[in-house]
N, C-alpha and C positions, 0 to 999 in steps of 0.2 A: 885369097888374100893371106896365104900361109899361117892360117891360125885356125883354131876351133873355137867353140862357144866359150870354154872356160878361160883360155888364154885371152880372148877377146875382152871378157869381163873383167879380167884382172886389172886391165887398164883403164877401165871405165869407172871404177868405184873410187870414192874418197871415203875412207872410214867404212862404214856400213852401207852406204847409199850411194847411188849412181851419181856422178858429179852433175850437179845442176847446170853448169855452164858447157856441158858437153856438145860439141859439134860433131855429130856422128859421121857425116861424110868427110870431114877433116881427119877425124880418128882413122877411118878406113884408108885415107890417102897414106897415112903413116904406117899402115900395114902392108901396103903394096910392095912387091918385090920386083914388078916389072914395070919400069917407068914408062915403057910404050904405051901402057894401058891406063896410066894414071889420069889421063885427060878425060877419060869417060866420067870421072866423078866430079868434074866441073860442070856438067849438064845440069838442066833443071828436071827434077823427077817429082811426078804426081804421087808415086807411092814408093815405099821401101819395104822389102820383105826380107826378113832374116830366117834362113832355113838352116838348122843345125842338127846334128846328132846329140843324143843325150850324153854319151860318152861318160858313164859313172866311173869309169876305171881311170880317168885321167888324173894326173897328180894334182891339177888345179881345181878338181871338181869341188865346188861349194854349193850345196843345195840351197842355202838360203839366199845366195847371190842370184842363182838361177831363178828362183821364185819372184825375187824383186825385179829381175830383168823381164820376166813375163808380164808383170804388172805395169812396168815402165813402157815397154814396147808392145802396146796394145792397139795401136792405130796406125795403119800404113800410110796414112795421109798426113801424120803428124810425126811422132818420134820413129816410128816404123812398127811392123808388126812381126813378133817373133813366134816361130814354129819350131818347137823341139819335137824330135822324131825319137821313138823308142825301139831298140836302142839307137837305130841309125836310119838314114834316108832310105836304104834299101829295103825297109820293112814293107813298102808297097808290093814287093815282090813275093812276100812271104805268105801268101794266101793260097792254101791248099786247093780250094775250089771256089770259082766266083758264084756258083749256083746254089751254095748253101752256107750255113752258118759255122762251119768247122774253124774258120778264122778266129772265132771269138774265143777259142781255148788255146790259141797258139802263144807260147811264151818262150823266152830264152833264159837260160840259167846264167847267174852272175859269172860263172868261170868261162861261159862262151861268148861273152860280150866282145872280147878282144877279137875273136876270130868270126864275128858274125857275118861279114861279107862272104867269107868261105862257106859258112853255114847255109846262108840263103842260096848259094849257088847249087848246094846239094839239096836242101830241102824246099827251096822255094818252087814257085810254080813255073814250069817251062813255058807256059802260055804268056807269062808276063815278063820273061827275060829279055825280050826284044821290045823295047818302049816304041820303036819305029813302026812296030806292027799293032799298036794299041789303037783301037777305035773308041768312039764316043761311049758306046754301050759299056765297053770294058772299064773305061775311066770311071763312069757313073756307078757302076757295081763296086769298084774300089772305094770310092767315097762313101757309098752307103754302108758297106761293111765296116769302115772305119768309124763312121758316125755310130752305128749300133754299138760297136766295141767301146767307143769312148763313153757311150751312155751306160754301158754295163760296168765299166771301170768306176764311174762316178756313183754307181749304186742305183740307178734308175732303171735296171732291167734291160731287156733286150728288144724293146720296142724301137721302131724308127722314130726319131724325134721329128717334131714339126718345127717350123721357123721360129715360132714364139719360144718354144722350149730350147732351141739351139741358142738364141739370143740371151735367154734368161739363165741357163744352167750350164751350158757348156764352156765352163772357165778353164783357160789353159793352165792357170795357176793350181786350181784344184786337181786338174788331171795329173799335173807333175807331182803334187804332193801325195796322191793316191799311188802313183808309180813308185815313188821313193818309199812308201810304206810297205808296198809289196816286196820290193828288193830287200828291204831291211828284215821284214818279218819272215818272208818265205825263200829269199835268195833267188826269186825269179821276177822277170820283168815281162808283163803282158806286151806284146809286139803291137805297136800302133804307130800309124803314120798320120801326122797332123797336117803336113804341109799340102795335102790334097784339099784341106779345108779352104784353102786360098780361093778354090773354084767358087765354094759358097760365098765367102767373104766379098767376092768381086761383085756379085749381084745375087744376094740372098733369095729375093722374092722370085726371080726367074729360074733359079736351081730349084727351089721347093715346089713350083708349079710344073716342072717338068719331071721331077725325079719318079714319080709313080709309073712312069714309062719304062723305067728301067729296073724296077723291083720285081723279083720273082715271087 
């Protein structure tokens, strides 16, 4: 849609808040650059997922707006569900090893965010470089490691959260705020992929019933 999170949000806010009269699908139509694909937005959707990079280096970056957007876009069946990846979507490839917790310590320096895709190409797992070769076990381990890391970022330690903890404590707004604090205080951003949590949100009970099969 020829946009990123921050350019998109700049057109959604009226003053300090998201426009109450916003028709999100109509807004997306206005962002389309390829008219041949515009018709897809005329369809009926059961869910809307918004998957973006944090992009803290963008000239339109406004952390207050992002936090408000994460609160607003919190339900895929209503306004939509926003997943912000730190620093980018490619973070799911930045796992040194699927069989240990070394990923919990992976960070990216503020100065390296702009070249993160190239950095992941060098430092990321070769095993995860080809998504076509990813199987269910690999995907579930990626989700588990990101769940544990989100738990750590939020200050809950390095235990694997259960379904109740996930629902009650895994706030995307709070994750974002902790990430901003780390960037401001230490100049580094803990690498974290949140869009894989979509697998959980689609059917939480089924996920947490099966996940023990894929934990080392």
